[in-house]
N, C-alpha and C positions, 0 to 999 in steps of 0.2 A: 262724363262719358264712362260707361262701364268697360271693364277689361274684356277683350274678345274671348270667345269660347275657343279653346285650343284643341286641335285635332291631331291624332296620329293615325296614319293609314297602315294597317298591318296586312300584308299580302296583296298581290296584284293578279291573283289567279283569275278573278272575275274582272278583268281589265275594262270591259264594256260598262261596268257600273263604277268601278274604282276610279278611273280617270275622270269621268264627268263629276263625281263627287269631289275629288281632290281639286279640280278646277273651280268648282262652285265655292268651296271653302276658301280657296286662295283669293278669289275675286270679291268676297263679301267682307266688308270692313268690320262686321260683327264677329267674324271667325278668323282663326289663324291656323294655317297648316304648318305644324311644327316638325313632323317627321314622317318618313315613308320607310317601312321595313319590308324587304323582299329578299329571298335567296339570290335573286339575280340583281347584282348591283347595276348592270347595264340597263335593265328594265326600270329599276327604281330611279336611276339618274336621269333617264329619258323623261319620266313623269315629273321629276323634281325640276328639270329645266323648263318645263311647260307651266309650272305652278309657283314660280318665284324662288326656287332654290331651298326648300326645306332640307333638314338634315336627312341623310340617307344612311341606312344600316342594313345589315343582313340579319340582325338580331331582333326577333319579335319581342323577346324578353326585355331588351333595352327600352323599347317603346312602351311596353305594358307597365314597366316599373318607373317610368319618368313621371315624377310628381307634378311637373308643369303641364302635363297633358290632361285635359278634362274628358275627352271623348276618344274612344277607340273605334275606328271604322274597320271592321274585319272583312277582308275580301280574300281570305285564304280559301283553299279547297274545302268542300263541305265536310270531308273527313277530319280536317284539322280545326274546323270552326268551333265545335263545342269546347275544346281545350282553351282556345284563345278567348272565347266569351267568358268562360268560368274564371280564367286568370284576370281578365279585365274587370269583372264584377268584384272579385276579391281585392283588387287594387283600388276599388272605389271609383271606377270610371263609368261613364255613360257608354252605351254600346249602340253602334249602327252595324247591323249584320247583313251579310250576304243571305240570299234566299236560295234554297231552303236553309233554314237555321241548322238543321241536323239531318242525319240519315235515318234515325230511329226516334220513336217517341221517348225512349229512355234517355237518349242523349239530349233531346230537347228539354225533358224534365230536369236534367242535371243543370242545364243553363238557367232555367226558371228558378230552381232552388237556390243557386248561387246569387242570382239577382235579388231574390227575396231576402236572403240572409244578409246581403249588403245594404238592404234598406232602400 
């Protein structure tokens, strides 16, 4: 059996998408929910309790830099999303992103460039 794909959820601003994704990841034996990062520890702890108790932090950076995480699921506000996605790409992570990806074409282009540069 291969190792599960390990996810970190960054931000719960788009909770209507973030929570179902976190639950699906936690419920699938092919994936593992490793961490949830959100400025509100109460909100993150609530989601963690529903999804098997992954690590909770207020630090997006901590999750983005965690070498054990394969995929960053970004559910931060759209104004923060480009920075999170660029940091995730630079850290070599796969990215699941909130929609819309960015507020402007220039911000979206910055994400695409970071992903392309990361290979």
